[in-house]
N, C-alpha and C positions, 0 to 999 in steps of 0.2 A: 779706833778704827781695826786696831786686833780683833775685838772682839765682834765686831762686824764681819771679818774674813772669814774667822771661826764657825761663825754661823752658817754662813754662804757655803762654807765647804762642807758642812754637815749636812745640810739639807740637800747637796746633790750627791753624798755620800749615801744617803737616805733611800733616793731617789733611785741610783744605782744597784744599790741591796735590794732594792723591791725586784728589779727586772731580773736579775741575778736568782734571786729566790721565784720567779714565776718558771725559769727555764729551767732549775733545777728541780722543780716539781715534775714540769710536764716533762723531764727526761726520767725521773723516778714512775711516774705513775703508768707511762703508756711503753709497751713493750718494744724492745729493740730489734727488728725483726727486716728479713728483706722484703716486706710488703710495705716497708715506711712506720716511722714511729707517729705521724702526726695525720691527718685528712689533710689531703691537697686542699688548697684553697681556704683554709682555716685561718681568720682573720687575727693574728698578734699585733695585741696595740694595748700600750698603757700610757698615761700621763704623768710626765714628772713636773713638779711642782717646787719652784724656789721660793724659800722664805728670808726676808733679809729684814734689817734697820736701815733707812736711809737718815736718820738722824732724827725724824720727825714722828718715827714709829714704826711699828712691824707691817712691814709690805709684803704683798705675795707675787710671784709672776708664774703663769704656767706656759710651758712647753706645748707647741701645736704637737698633737699625737701623731706616732708615724706607726703607720700599718704597714705589717710584712703579711704577706700572702704564702702560706706554705705551698712549695712548687710538687707537681703531678710526680712522682717515682714510679715508672711504667715498672710493671711486675707482668710475667706471664699469668695466664687464667687456667682454672682447672676444667677439664673437661670429661664425660662419661658419658660411654655409648650406651643403648638400649640395645633391645633383643635383636637376632638375628631373624632375615625376612626370608619367607618364601613364597612363591607365585608360581602360576601356570606359565609358561613359554610361549610366547606370541610374540607379531614382529611390533605390537605397541603394549606389550608388557612392561612395566614399571614397578619397582619397589620405593618404599620410602624408611630411610635410615633416621634415628633418633638422636641426637647428642644433647647432654645436657653441659652448659658454658657455664663458670662462677667468676666473676670478677676476681682478679690478683691485686691491680695498682692500689694504690691509696686514695684513687679520687676517678671522677668519670674519665674514661678510656676508650678508644675505639680500636676495635682487631678485625683485620682482615681475613677472612676466609678463605682456605684452598681444603683440595682434596689432593691429596700426594698419590703418585702413583699407584694403580689397585693391584692386587693379585688375578689373575682370570682366569678361567676355565672353559673352554672349548666355545670361546669368544674373543674378536680379534679387537677389542675395545670396549667402551664404556663410557658415557655422558652422564655428568653429575649438574643437578642442578641445588642451590642452599638456598633455606627459607628460614628467615628468623621470624619465629610467634606466628607462622603461617604467610609471611610474605616475602616472596624473592629479593634476594640481596645476595653482595659480596663480603660483605662488613656488620659488625656487630658494635651498638654500644652499650656498655655497662658502668653506673655507677658504682660509686664504694663512700662509705665514712668510716667512723669511728664512735663509740658510744662514750657520753661522757657521765660524769655522776648526777642521780636522779630518775636514770632510767628504770623503768618497772616491767611488769609483764606481757604489759598492754601498750606501752608508749617507749618512744627511746629519745631521747636529748643527745642530740652531737650539735658538731659547732655548725656555725652558719659559713655558706660559701661566699659571702659578700654581697649577694643579690637576693633582695627582699621578696620572694614569689612562691609559690605552692611547689618548687622542684631545689633539693638540695642534691649538690655533689652528683646530679644527674639520676636520682632517685625520686619519683613521684608516685602518683596514685596509680593504684593499681598494679605495682613493681611487684615480683617475689623476691625477697632478699632472705641471706644467708647470716643468721646473728649465731656467731660460735657454731653452734652443729645443727642448728633449727632453721628449716625454713618456715616462712611467712611472708602475710601479702600485704601492702604499704595502702592505708584507708586514705590518710591526707599528710600533707606536709605544710607545717606552720612554722612561719619565721616569728622567734620571739622576740624581737629588736633587741636583745642584750646581746648578741653575739652567740645564740646558742638558737638550733630549730628544734622542734618538738616531730617527731615521726609517729602518726598513732597508726595501730595494724589495725586489720580488718577482722574483725569479728565475724565476718559472714564466711570466711575462708574456714571450709569447714576440713580440709586439711590438717590446721593448726590454726585456731584462732588466736592463742596467744601464745606466749613462752613460758617453757615449764618453770624457770629461776629467772628473778629480775637481773639484767646482764649488770655487772660492775662498771668501771671505768675504763677505756681504753680495749672493749671489745669491737673487734671487725665485723663489719657490716658490708656484705658485698650483693651485687645483684645476680641474679640469676636467672639466666634464659633457657629457650628449647631454642636448637636448630637443627633441622629435617633436611634430608638430601635424599633427593628424590634419583634411583639410579637405574640408568636406562641403557640394556646391554647391544652392542653394536649389531651382532648377529649370531646366529649358532652354528658354530663348526663341528660339533661333535656328531658322534653318530644318532642315528634313529633310537629314541627312548634313554637318552644320557642328557644329565642335566646341563645347564650353565649355570657358571658361579661368577662372583664378583666380589670379591673383600676390599673393602674401602675404610678409611678412619678420614680424620679432620683435622688441620692445623688451624689454630690460630696465634695472630702475629700483630702486637703491637703496632701501631704508627707511631707511638712515641718514643724520642730516648735512642736509648741501644737496642730498639724494637726485639723483646723478649718474645719468644712464641715456646707454644703447647702443641704438641700433635699427640691426641688422643692415642694412647697405648690399648685400648681394649676395639679390637678390631671389629666391624661388624659382616657379615658374609650373608650375601644375597644368594638364593639358590631359585633357577627359572628352570622347573623341573619339564620334564618330556613325556608324554604317555608314547607306549607302543603296544597298539592293539593287536592279536593275532587271531584266525578264527580257523579253526580244525575241523571238517567233517569226518564222521565215524558211521557205518551202518554195520547192521546184523541181520541175519533171515531170523526172523521170529517166529517163523514156522516150522523150519528144519534147525538143526544145530549145525553150523556150517561154521568151519574154522578158517578164518581169511589169514593175509598176510599183512606185516607192518608190524610196529607198535600198537597194540590194543589198549583201548583203557575202558576199565571197569567201572558198571554205575548199575546199581547202587555200590558202594564200595563194599567189599568184601561179599558180594553178593554171587559170583561166581557169573556174571552176564557181563560179556566183552563183547564192544564194537570195534571193528576193525576198520584203518583207512583204504583199504583195499583187499581183493581175491575174495571176495564175497558173492556167491552166486544166487541164484533162486532160477522159480518157474511161474508159469503163468499161474496165479490163484494165491503164491505166497504173499505173505506180511514182512517189510522189510521195515525196520526202524532205525532212523537215524539220528543221531546225537551232533549238535553243533556246539563246536567248546571255544566260548571268547574269554582270552587272556589277555592282560595288558601285564608287558615284562616292564614296563618303563619305569621312571623314576617318578613321574606323577601321574595324575588323573587324565582318561580320556573320556570325553562329555560326548552328546548328541549320538549315543550307540545305538544304533538299530541292525538287526540282523534281517536280511533278506535273502530267501531260498527258491528259486525258479525252478518249479517241478517239469520235469519233461514228460508233462499231460498224454502225449502220445504212448506212452509206453507203462503209466502208472497212474494211481488215482489217490487222492488224500482218501484216509481213511477216519471216519468219525468226524466229531465236529471239534474236538479239543487238542492241545499242545500241552505238553507239561514245560514248566520255566521254572529252573533250579537258581536262585541268586547266590550274592558274592558269600552267603553265610551257608551255604547247602544245605538250605530250605526248599522244598519243590512245591509248586502251587500250579493248579490249574485255569490254562486259557481256552476261552472259545476262538475258532475262527471266524467269527460271525464280527463283523465290521462295525468299531465304534464303541462296543461296549469293554472295552479291555485292553491291554497292550501288544495283543495279537489279532491278526485277522490274514486269511485267506481270500486272497482275490484274484480271477482271471490267471490263475494258474502260479501265482506266486504266495509265499507265504511270509508276513513280516513281523516282525517282533520286536519292539521296543524293549531294550534290556537296561540294564542299571539300575543306579537307584534315584532318587528324587533329585532332582526333577524329570520325571518321565510323565508322558502324554501317552494318550492312545495314537496309532498311527492315523492321521500324516503326520501327527504333531511330533517334535523333536523326542529323542531317547533320551537316556537317563545318563549317569556317570560311573565308569567302571575305575576303581581303584587301582594305585599301584598294588601290582601283584595281585589282583582280585581277578576271580575267572566265575561266570555265568555260564550257563547250559541250557539249549531248546533241544526238547526232545519230540518226534512227532513220527506217525507211519504212513505209510504207502500200500496199497495193493496191485501187484504186479497185474497188469492187463492181460488179458485172453487174446 
């Protein structure tokens, strides 16, 4: 009887020892970090056996396995921002900010998305719409797991999550995952039926078709997604030519546990530029050297030829030469730029059949006053010149773009009537 009791006790002790060895091994192999030491939903299971002698021989009894699923340990995700954005302001203008979010929990978790109060310039407010992988959403779901021994550069062995399908811990075909410091894409997910699952990496993902080195055990696997935020300023309260600015970021808050959250520290500044163009008209008497009044403009530079905004005189038969100077002093470009000048034909007659256009690079070119052949035309006493850079068409098509700080000029001559 004593021998039988000792046999039973030894068998139980061996089973318990096996369990403690398993737990000790897991504690040794897996990192002790704030992101949890085991992947959530890992199925911890072992079978205890009893061996005994009932007087007729050695018998065994097996305990029903007890399965323990590892719990989710919520953790804040990691978020990085993309580049600042710039566009031309209009009532319907928007920009799109980009953020990359990487899971932080030890398993599948959902994070609510919000935009903290932005920093505003020349606007009373802004509206924000968040998108996850191109779909409007106010939350994002991210999967996570942990590598086991046997992983390679092209396939990852991870604990099964208890559901034998093509998804493991929220990770499935097409997902981007971060393994260590490398980002790869998932091709297939296969449950192996032995408590493990294999994640096969996508060789068609040209950015990184495989890992540089095979990961060892206990390397975190975090899903990565792209969040975009559409920014729409409410209005423009600045002076003409000033930009509207909206500086924003994003916060992701776990819906689980104590709701750990992350606010991206890298803000994105959205600049909505505003063009402001002016047109100044100058004249000189090309027949007689007449000094006008006001601040003159010299063209060409250092030529000694000056045009005046006022004070120039002339008599019948004299030639007057005008220069029209368009300048954009705003923070952004102006578009559809067209200069028109209605001549007082009772007193002057346009001279010749050409005008001179000086572009933003200060390069002159000759245009005709005929209709339809280039950017200029003279019709019914009105000179029209489409100015700026491409796209620029011939009148009556729209004019071109003058960049911030850009200047263009048009020169033409008239004769004072008798």
